[in-house]
C-alpha positions as a printed Julia matrix, in Angstrom:
207×3 Matrix{Float64}:
  0.19   0.23   -0.25
  1.18   2.88   -1.12
  1.05   6.37    1.4
  0.58   9.5     0.79
  2.9   12.15    2.25
  1.32  14.48    4.97
 -0.3   17.63    3.64
  2.02  19.83    5.56
  5.25  18.49    4.01
  5.26  21.06    0.79
  4.47  23.6     3.17
  7.38  23.13    5.27
 10.04  22.56    2.59
  8.89  25.8     0.43
  9.13  27.61    3.57
 12.64  26.31    4.09
 13.71  26.55    0.71
 12.6   30.56    0.85
 14.34  30.37    4.16
 17.46  28.96    2.05
 17.31  31.02   -0.95
 17.59  34.37    1.58
 20.43  33.13    3.17
 21.73  32.27    0.16
 21.77  35.82   -1.53
 22.31  37.6     1.89
 26.15  35.51    2.39
 26.72  36.16   -1.75
 26.04  40.12   -0.81
 28.57  39.48    2.21
 30.98  37.18    0.71
 30.95  39.63   -2.57
 31.68  43.17   -0.94
 33.5   44.07   -3.6
 30.47  44.33   -5.77
 29.07  46.97   -3.4
 31.74  49.49   -3.59
 31.77  48.83   -7.57
 28.25  49.89   -7.62
 28.45  52.46   -5.19
 31.95  54.19   -6.95
 30.16  53.4   -10.57
 27.09  55.62   -9.4
 29.14  58.41   -7.32
 30.43  58.75  -11.32
 27.5   58.64  -12.79
 25.93  61.43  -10.9
 29.63  63.78  -11.03
 29.4   63.31  -15.04
 26.41  65.04  -14.98
 28.0   68.14  -14.43
 29.88  67.53  -17.85
 26.93  65.63  -19.64
 24.03  66.99  -18.18
 22.05  67.52  -21.73
 22.33  63.89  -21.91
 19.58  63.27  -19.36
 16.74  65.32  -21.88
 17.64  63.33  -24.73
 15.82  59.74  -25.09
 16.27  57.1   -24.45
 19.83  58.3   -23.18
 18.07  59.16  -20.23
 15.89  56.28  -19.52
 19.36  54.09  -19.97
 20.76  56.17  -17.16
 18.26  56.46  -15.15
 17.66  52.89  -15.22
 21.65  51.49  -14.68
 21.54  54.27  -11.99
 18.42  52.86  -10.22
 20.1   49.4   -10.11
 23.28  50.12   -8.93
 21.43  52.12   -5.72
 19.3   49.26   -5.6
 22.01  46.52   -5.31
 23.9   48.89   -2.51
 20.97  49.51   -0.23
 20.08  45.69   -0.63
 23.47  44.82    0.65
 23.27  47.2     3.64
 20.15  45.62    4.35
 22.0   42.34    4.65
 23.76  43.04    7.56
 20.45  44.31    9.59
 17.44  42.31   10.72
 14.17  41.99    8.94
 11.83  43.87   11.22
 14.36  46.84   11.32
 14.02  46.96    7.97
 10.56  46.88    7.92
 10.32  49.85   10.46
 12.66  51.81    8.63
 10.84  51.43    5.63
  7.54  52.41    7.0
  9.04  55.42    8.68
 10.52  56.38    5.35
  7.34  56.44    3.65
  5.5   58.3     6.17
  8.42  60.56    6.38
  8.42  61.16    2.62
  4.57  61.53    2.65
  4.64  64.08    5.1
  7.66  66.24    3.54
  5.79  65.84    0.0
  2.59  67.22    1.28
  4.38  70.0     3.25
  6.48  71.32    0.33
  3.53  70.98   -2.05
  1.21  73.17    0.69
  3.29  75.63    2.25
  4.11  79.15    1.39
  7.75  79.16    2.11
 10.14  78.86   -0.59
 12.9   76.82    0.29
 14.24  76.38   -3.49
 16.64  79.67   -2.79
 18.61  77.36   -0.18
 19.29  74.8    -2.77
 23.04  75.89   -3.24
 23.64  76.36    0.23
 22.08  72.89    1.07
 24.74  71.64   -1.31
 27.66  73.18    0.37
 26.45  72.12    3.7
 25.91  68.53    2.85
 29.35  68.31    1.62
 31.02  70.02    4.4
 29.17  67.78    7.0
 30.42  64.63    5.08
 33.65  65.7     4.54
 33.59  66.11    8.34
 31.92  63.05    9.29
 34.24  60.68    7.12
 37.3   62.39    9.2
 35.38  62.24   12.87
 34.69  58.37   12.2
 37.83  57.46   10.9
 39.44  59.62   14.2
 37.05  58.27   16.76
 35.14  55.01   16.32
 32.45  54.98   18.19
 28.55  53.56   17.66
 27.5   56.94   19.7
 29.36  58.74   16.49
 27.48  57.35   14.0
 23.96  58.02   15.43
 24.45  61.49   15.35
 26.32  61.5    11.85
 22.78  59.52   11.14
 20.78  62.14   12.69
 22.38  64.85   11.17
 22.0   63.56    7.74
 18.5   62.47    7.94
 17.47  66.3     8.89
 19.62  67.19    5.39
 17.68  64.56    3.48
 14.3   66.15    5.0
 15.26  69.34    3.65
 16.36  67.86    0.19
 12.72  66.2    -0.06
 11.25  69.69    0.53
 13.54  71.89   -1.59
 13.46  68.98   -4.25
  9.64  68.61   -4.52
  9.29  72.53   -4.93
 11.86  72.31   -8.02
  9.71  69.62   -9.68
  6.47  71.67   -8.78
  7.97  74.75  -10.16
  5.81  78.18   -9.48
  8.86  79.12   -6.84
 12.23  81.05   -6.93
 13.87  78.08   -8.96
 12.02  75.08  -10.93
 13.03  72.55  -12.94
 12.12  72.77  -16.45
  9.58  69.84  -18.43
 12.78  68.64  -19.56
 14.19  67.67  -16.76
 11.84  64.75  -15.5
 14.64  62.95  -15.35
 16.37  64.77  -12.74
 13.41  65.43  -10.71
 12.84  61.69  -10.65
 16.36  61.11   -9.95
 16.66  63.8    -7.21
 13.76  62.18   -4.82
 14.89  58.5    -5.42
 18.24  59.68   -3.72
 16.34  61.81   -1.45
 14.16  58.46   -0.37
 17.09  56.36   -0.16
 19.23  58.43    1.68
 16.31  58.7     4.7
 16.14  54.99    4.63
 19.77  54.61    4.89
 19.92  56.84    7.7
 17.0   55.58    9.25
 17.95  52.02    9.44
 20.87  53.02   10.97
 19.46  54.84   13.97
 17.07  52.6    14.75
 18.25  49.16   12.93
 19.85  46.51   14.88
 22.56  44.82   13.24
 22.32  40.61   12.81
């Protein structure tokens, strides 16, 4: 007589297979960190190249290709960072990121305060803070210092969301043209990614 396997067997085997796959992907990303650094470096190079090849983002399909490659690289870097944190911490950071992004976008759309004029100042401040944070963390290797820097970067990223949203909406001191839709998408994408990363550093628990 042939016995049938228990009904729960496929469910358990499927769940175990999913866990094994997730662990395999996490192990791969942790092992080959060179891919993370490579993706981060290429992303920075692509952003810096816009200073010389600004018009490429106004040409179709070059702008879509550029945006797609940049999105894939940024997604890989963020995915690699999440491998070092517990799943619930990632979920909490994602929820807080969505809440902050929605609140800041609504504020930027309905406030009468024009913050587009501080865009250049904010850029120089963020560069100075980034340089100072790298020097400080290289000298003082402390988790407390890392959290303080993350809070500062979170505030800067929140201001960037307001400024960039107003630039896209238009009608302010500075605004983006209709041909700059790819630039606007990239700016907000970078802002939201920075908010998520800083929140993950602040509230995340490493596994």
